[in-house]
C-alpha positions in Angstrom: -0.1 0.0 0.1 1.9 3.2 -1.3 1.8 6.6 1.4 -1.0 8.2 -0.5 -3.7 5.2 0.2 -2.7 4.6 3.8 -3.3 8.3 4.2 -6.2 8.1 2.1 -6.9 5.2 4.9 -6.7 7.2 7.4 -8.4 10.1 6.1 -11.5 8.2 5.8 -11.1 6.4 9.7 -11.9 10.0 10.5 -14.3 11.7 8.7 -16.4 8.0 9.7 -15.2 8.8 13.0 -16.1 12.5 13.2 -19.2 12.1 10.9 -20.8 9.3 13.8 -19.8 11.5 16.6 -21.8 15.0 15.3 -23.7 14.5 12.7 -25.4 10.7 13.1 -23.0 9.0 10.5 -23.9 12.3 7.2 -20.3 12.5 5.9 -19.0 15.9 7.4 -16.7 18.2 5.0 -13.6 19.4 5.4 -14.5 22.8 6.7 -16.8 21.4 9.0 -13.6 19.4 10.7 -11.6 22.4 10.3 -14.7 24.6 12.7 -14.7 21.4 15.1 -10.7 21.8 15.3 -11.1 25.6 16.6 -14.0 25.0 19.0 -11.9 22.1 20.7 -8.5 24.6 20.2 -10.7 27.7 22.1 -12.3 25.6 24.5 -15.7 26.7 25.2 -18.4 24.5 24.0 -21.6 24.2 25.1 -22.1 27.9 23.2 -23.3 29.4 20.2 -21.3 31.3 17.8 -22.6 34.2 15.7 -20.7 34.0 12.0 -18.0 36.4 12.7 -17.1 34.1 15.1 -17.4 30.7 13.5 -14.9 32.4 10.4 -12.3 33.1 13.7 -12.5 29.4 14.8 -11.7 27.9 11.8 -8.6 30.4 11.1 -8.1 29.2 15.0 -8.0 26.0 13.2 -5.6 26.6 10.1 -3.7 28.4 12.6 -3.0 25.6 15.2 -2.9 23.3 12.7 -0.1 24.7 10.4 1.8 25.9 13.6 3.9 22.5 13.3 4.9 22.9 9.9 6.5 26.8 10.9 3.7 29.1 9.3 2.2 30.3 11.7 3.3 30.6 15.6 1.6 31.3 18.5 1.5 34.8 20.3 -1.0 35.2 23.0 -4.5 34.0 24.6 -6.6 37.5 24.9 -8.7 38.3 28.0 -12.0 36.4 26.3 -9.7 33.3 26.2 -9.3 33.2 22.4 -5.6 32.5 21.1 -3.3 34.9 18.4 -1.2 34.0 16.2 1.4 35.3 14.1 2.0 34.4 10.4 5.9 33.5 10.9 6.7 32.5 6.4 4.1 33.4 3.5 1.5 30.6 2.7 2.9 28.2 0.1 -0.5 28.1 -2.6 -2.5 25.3 -1.6 -5.2 23.3 -3.2 -8.5 23.5 -1.6 -8.3 21.1 0.9 -11.7 20.4 -0.4 -10.6 18.2 -2.9 -9.2 14.5 -2.7 -5.7 16.1 -2.2 -4.5 13.8 0.8 -1.2 15.3 0.8 -2.7 19.0 1.3 -4.7 17.6 3.9 -2.1 15.9 6.6 -2.1 18.4 9.5 -5.4 17.5 9.4 -4.1 13.6 10.4 -1.8 14.3 13.4 -4.9 16.6 15.5 -7.1 13.4 15.8 
């Protein structure tokens, strides 16, 4: 089995597990998984978020996912509990995570 096949199988396993937990088995989209990572990182579970906060949650998740690769660096947590990150280096052109490109999803694998 190739590395691509192994990563694809791992991704499918992650999606199934999260989908079973959060959507009664309906497959979750990558955007939703990134949102869930943001909620987890913020640690303020059980509350309702406004639209702009949902975008901020996705940003938190992206920063957290790309921090180990040297793209972002954690700076501080504000008084409301929201973490802030600094862009360390320019992001390379990325395809969309909505595609089946397993390499682009590698940061997500380490989270689950």
